[in-house]
N, C-alpha and C positions, 0 to 999 in steps of 0.2 A: 581963337574957339572957345567957342563953349559947347559943354560934353556934361550931358546927361547919366549918370552911371545907376545903374536899378541890379541891386542885387536881388538875389532869390530867397524866398518870405524863411526860409528854414534858418537861415544866417545867424537871425536876429540869437537865435538858442543858444548858439554855439559859440558865442563868444570872440575875444578877440584871436583867438588862437584858429579859426576854423581858415584852413587853406582857402577857399574860393574868396573870402573877403582877404585872405594877408595878400593874395594876387593881385584882387582890385586898389588895394592901398598901397602897393608901390607904385604902380600903372600911375594913382594920382600922381605921386607923388614928383614923381618924373616928369607926368604932363605939365603941373602946375612949375615947376621948377623951370620949364621952359617957356613958361608966360599963358600957358590956356587956364581959364577955369572951368571946373568942375565940381558939381552941383552931384551929390550923395541927396539918392529919391526916398525921402522916406511919403508913407500913405495918408500923414497928415497935412500935407503942405499942401501950395497953391503952385502952380507952376505953369510958363507961357510954352510949350512943346516945342512952335513955330519957332522958337528963339536958338533951341539950338543947334549945332551943327550937325553934330553925333549925339543917338542916345543909344549907350551899350548897356546889353543886358548882360547880367552873369545867371548861371546853372540853369538846368537842363530839369524842365518837370509841365503838369498841366498849368500851369498857371500864365507857360510861355503863350499860349491861344489866345487869348484876351491882349496879354501886356503889347504882346508884338503884331499878331493881325489888326486890332484896333488901333493902336497907337501907329503905327506906320502907317492909317489912312489921315492921321492930323500930321506926321511930321516921316516924310518917309527915309530918312535918314538914320534907319535904326541897324547894328550889327550888334552880333552875338556873338560870344564866349559859353557855348552849353555844358565846355568840363565832363567829355566822357570821360569819366572813370570803369572801364568795361572789358574784361577777358570773355565774353558772351563769342561763341563763333561768329563769324561776318554774314556768313547765310540767315542764321537764327535774325540779327540784326535786323537786317534787309528785310527779311520777311514781317519781321511784325510792323515794317513801316506801313505795309497795306492792311490790316486790322483796324479796323474802327470807319465808323458814321459820322460825315459833319453836322450833316442835319438832325441826327438825333443826338446827338453832343456826346457821343459814345469816343470814347478819347484813350488811347495809350501813350506814353511821353513820343516813342517811335514815329505812331501816327502823327503826331502833334507838329515834329519837326518837321514832316515830309509838304504836310500842308502851308508852313508857314514861311516855307526855306523862300519861295519868291519875293515875301513883302522884307526878307534881309538883303541890304546891301554887299555886307563883308562877314565873312566870321572866320574870328580868330583860335585858332588852334594850340596848344604847350609846345607840342612834338610830330614829329613823323607819324605818328603813330593813333592819334586822335585828328590828325588831318586826314587818315586814309579812312579811318570811319565818318567821317561825313563826305568824304568824295563816294566811298564804293556804297558804303549803307546808305546813306539818301540820293545818289547821285549827286551831289554838289558839284559844280564844275568847279576845275581843280584853281582856276583864276578869280574866284571870289572865297579863295580860303590863305589867309597871311597866316603863317607858323612866327606865331611873336613867344620866343625859350622866356623861359620866369629868371629871373635874380634872386637877389636875395637884398636881406635891410641892412646888414652890417657889415664894418670893416673887417678884412683880413685878421682874424685872431692876432694875441701878443703869446709868439713859442716859446717868451722867457715862461711863463704857465707850467708848471708841472703836470701831466694827465694824473690821474687818479683811478683805480682798480677798478670802474664799476659800469657800469652798462646803462642809459638813459635811455628813456621814448616820451614821444613828445607828439598829442597826439585826442582823436576822442578813443577813450579807455573802453568804452560800451560798447561798439560800432562793429558787428560780426566780422567783417572784410577787414579791419585790425589787427584779426589775429590775438589780443592781447593775453586771453589765458592761456593760449599753447609759450607765450613769451612767458608768463609767471611760473608756470609748469618748468619750464626748462632751468630759469631761475633757482629753485627750490633743488632740481635733481641736480643741476650739478655747482648748486652753494656759492656764486657769483651774484655782487653786488648790483639790485635792480632800481635804478628811480625811475618812477614814474610823475610823466607833467600832463597834465591837460585835462579837457571835459572829460572828470568820470560821471556822467550821468544824471539821475535822480536817486534818492535815500535806498531806494531797492536795487539798483544798480551796482552802487557804489558797495550796498552790501556784500550782493555773490564776489564782487573780486573779492571782498577782505573775510569773504569765507574761502574764498580759494586759497589764501595767500595761507590762511591759518594763521597760526604760531613761527612763521619764520620767519628772521628776525632782521635779514637780511634784504626785505625788501619793502618799499617807501613807496609810499601814495600821497603825492605834493597836490594835486589840484594843478587847479591856474597859479599863473607864478607870472609875479611881472617881469617886463621885459631884461631888466638890469638883472633879477635873477636866472632867466633862462640861457642869458648871455654867457656868466657865470658857471652856470653846469655845464654846457655848449665849449665853454674853453676847460674844463676837469675832467669832464667827462672820455676816458680812453677809447670807449663802444658804444656808437650811436645805433638803437636798432629799431626796423621798423620792419617789422614782418607782418605786413599787410598780405594779401594773398593776392592781389594785384591790386597795380597803383598807377595813379597819370602821371604823377610827377613825382611827388611825394616832397615838398619846398622844404618841410623840417630835417626834412634826411642833407636837400643841397646846402644848408645853412649848418647843419651841425656837421659838413665836410670842412667847409670854409673856415670854421673852427679846430678842425684836425682831427674829428673823432673818427674812425676807423669806423666803416660804415657796414649793416647789415642789412639786407636790405631785397625785394624780389626782382627778377630778372623778369616780370611777366607784367605788361603794361608800356 
């Protein structure tokens, strides 16, 4: 099969460690291993959309309307992984889908998904939790929702590697939902070693993190690291903390667990 992958626009700012992009890459690798051809769509390319057996869209946003609604008029084989990470009460979520006016182009994300659901052949959810939001929040029939559990990128860790007494975080440090400032405060209060890996944002947001850390010498901001260095940190870290207020899956926590870390993570999501 020929398959097109369209990633949400904001992924370009998030680097290779973006969870949604990582999810898509894992699936691409497996599809290609099985002999399928996958194109990573970029806005500068020219594509014959009618030639694709599947057009797979990743990410939830206002951009979905034009991409899916108009695109499905060219190729009806659109599938969608909205990647819903929320703990908003279901009744609020369902109510928000009715606020908007298509003719006036007054849209919310929730309204758009309700309007385009007829243009999507299949919705892919990572968990039963996410599938429930699609079904109960948007009224999408269960037979048009498939749960595809996420996987990890690496083989099992080497148990001969000794664990070291430090806590590892990997992800976007400046996203409020990730709750990293409270992890920093905990490290300062209880004096455990903390290593922060991933997107540290712009100069201003990084400065705020460093100001919060102050003169604490037990906290290190590494920023983006290579895959090999990340694997080394997974192998050595005794604890992996993902202190998010809620998570859809927490792919980095899954990978850390594969490498033998003790996991601290929310039960919400």
